[in-house]
C-alpha positions in Angstrom: 60.4 -29.1 -34.6 57.2 -27.8 -36.3 54.4 -26.4 -34.6 51.2 -28.1 -35.0 48.6 -25.5 -35.2 44.5 -26.6 -35.8 41.8 -25.4 -34.9 39.1 -28.9 -36.7 36.7 -30.1 -34.0 37.9 -33.7 -35.0 41.5 -33.3 -34.4 41.2 -31.2 -31.2 39.3 -34.1 -29.9 42.2 -36.7 -30.9 44.7 -35.0 -29.5 43.2 -34.0 -26.2 40.8 -35.9 -24.0 40.3 -33.1 -21.4 37.6 -30.2 -22.2 39.2 -26.7 -23.6 37.8 -23.5 -23.0 39.2 -20.4 -24.2 39.1 -17.2 -22.3 39.4 -14.1 -23.1 41.9 -12.3 -20.9 39.0 -8.9 -20.7 36.5 -11.5 -19.8 39.0 -13.1 -16.2 40.1 -9.8 -15.0 35.8 -8.6 -15.4 35.5 -12.1 -13.5 38.0 -10.8 -11.2 37.2 -7.7 -10.6 33.4 -8.7 -9.9 34.7 -10.6 -7.0 36.4 -7.8 -5.6 34.2 -5.6 -5.6 31.3 -7.8 -5.0 27.8 -5.1 -4.9 26.7 -4.3 -0.9 23.6 -6.4 0.0 20.5 -4.3 -0.3 18.5 -4.3 2.8 15.1 -6.0 2.2 12.0 -4.3 1.9 9.2 -3.8 4.5 6.7 -6.5 3.7 3.0 -4.5 2.7 0.5 -5.4 4.8 -2.3 -7.3 3.7 -6.0 -5.4 4.5 -9.2 -6.7 5.1 -11.7 -4.1 4.0 -15.2 -3.6 2.6 -15.5 -2.5 -1.1 -13.9 -1.9 -4.3 -12.1 1.3 -3.5 -13.1 2.2 -7.6 -13.4 5.5 -6.1 -10.2 5.8 -4.2 -12.4 6.8 -1.3 -11.1 5.3 2.2 -13.6 5.3 5.3 -11.6 4.1 8.4 -13.8 2.9 11.0 -12.7 2.3 14.6 -15.1 -0.9 15.9 -13.4 -3.6 18.2 -14.9 -6.8 18.0 -16.0 -6.1 14.5 -14.7 -7.5 11.0 -15.4 -4.1 9.4 -18.5 -2.9 10.7 -21.8 -3.5 12.9 -24.5 -4.3 10.7 -26.4 -0.6 11.6 -23.4 1.5 11.0 -23.2 -0.6 7.7 -26.8 0.6 6.9 -25.8 4.2 7.4 -23.3 4.4 5.5 -24.8 3.0 3.0 -27.6 5.9 3.2 -24.9 8.3 3.0 -23.4 6.7 0.3 -26.5 6.8 -2.0 -26.8 10.0 -1.3 -24.1 10.8 -2.4 -24.7 8.5 -5.8 -22.3 6.1 -4.7 -22.7 2.8 -3.1 -19.9 0.1 -1.0 -18.2 -0.3 -4.3 -17.2 3.1 -4.4 -15.1 2.7 -1.6 -12.8 1.2 0.9 -14.0 0.7 4.9 -11.4 -0.6 6.9 -11.9 -0.9 10.7 -8.3 -0.2 12.0 -8.8 -1.6 15.4 -7.4 -4.5 13.8 -4.1 -3.2 12.7 -2.2 -1.5 15.5 0.7 1.3 14.4 -0.9 2.6 11.2 0.2 5.7 9.1 -1.0 7.9 6.5 1.7 7.2 4.7 1.2 2.9 4.8 -2.8 3.4 4.0 -1.8 5.6 1.4 0.6 3.6 -0.6 -1.9 0.9 -0.4 -5.1 2.3 -1.1 -3.6 5.1 -2.9 -6.9 7.2 -1.6 -7.8 10.6 -2.5 -10.5 11.1 -0.2 -10.2 10.2 3.5 -13.1 9.7 6.4 -11.6 9.1 9.7 -15.0 7.8 11.5 -13.7 8.7 15.9 -10.3 8.5 14.9 -7.6 11.5 15.4 -5.6 12.5 12.3 -2.7 11.8 15.3 -3.6 8.3 16.0 -1.7 7.9 12.1 1.2 10.3 12.2 -0.7 13.5 10.6 -1.0 16.7 11.7 -4.0 17.4 14.2 -6.8 18.4 11.8 -10.2 19.9 13.1 -13.4 17.7 13.6 -15.9 17.7 10.8 -13.5 20.4 8.7 -11.9 18.8 5.3 -8.7 19.4 5.6 -5.7 18.3 2.7 -2.6 16.0 3.8 0.0 15.1 1.1 -3.1 15.8 -1.7 -5.7 13.8 0.3 -9.0 15.8 1.5 -9.0 14.6 5.0 -12.5 14.8 7.2 -12.0 13.7 10.8 -15.7 13.0 12.3 -17.8 11.2 14.7 -17.8 7.9 15.5 -20.8 6.3 14.2 -22.0 5.7 17.9 -21.5 9.3 18.9 -23.7 10.2 15.3 -26.5 7.9 16.1 -27.0 9.3 19.8 -27.1 13.1 18.3 -28.5 13.8 15.3 -26.8 17.2 15.4 -23.8 15.4 15.1 -25.2 13.7 12.0 -26.5 16.5 10.4 -23.0 18.5 10.5 -21.1 15.8 9.8 -23.6 15.5 6.7 -22.8 18.9 5.8 -19.1 18.1 5.2 -20.0 15.0 3.7 -22.1 15.7 0.8 -18.3 18.2 -0.2 -15.9 15.4 -0.3 
């Protein structure tokens, strides 16, 4: 009996009613190897929080406040802050103002990853509350390449003009 060899699609269709597939041996070994050696499941990346803040952060300047009962800042403090920013030839669009009271368990690293800030002012917030080393009040410090100014809260500065002046002396060089 002679061996019938053909690669003509029409002839093959007449001889075989089932679909035929040509499987390369190397490809078959690869598929088997992939099934045996499956990649370990990757843990899900922690979800990045979404922050409700005021400003556009155009100059990567983050201002943190802690004001329970306010979305961001009360009107009087916002007016004071706007004056401070104007004296620095800036406006609200240049900064990001975040009320930290709305976000528990925040850390410097998480805020830095989101805002990519180079400067940070903590109004009435201790640096330790953000998992940073202790920093002196109204003195510019540096932490991981970010200039940080922990200062009084707006309520404390509104009560005492001396505190406001001390803050301004540091803020104008930040």
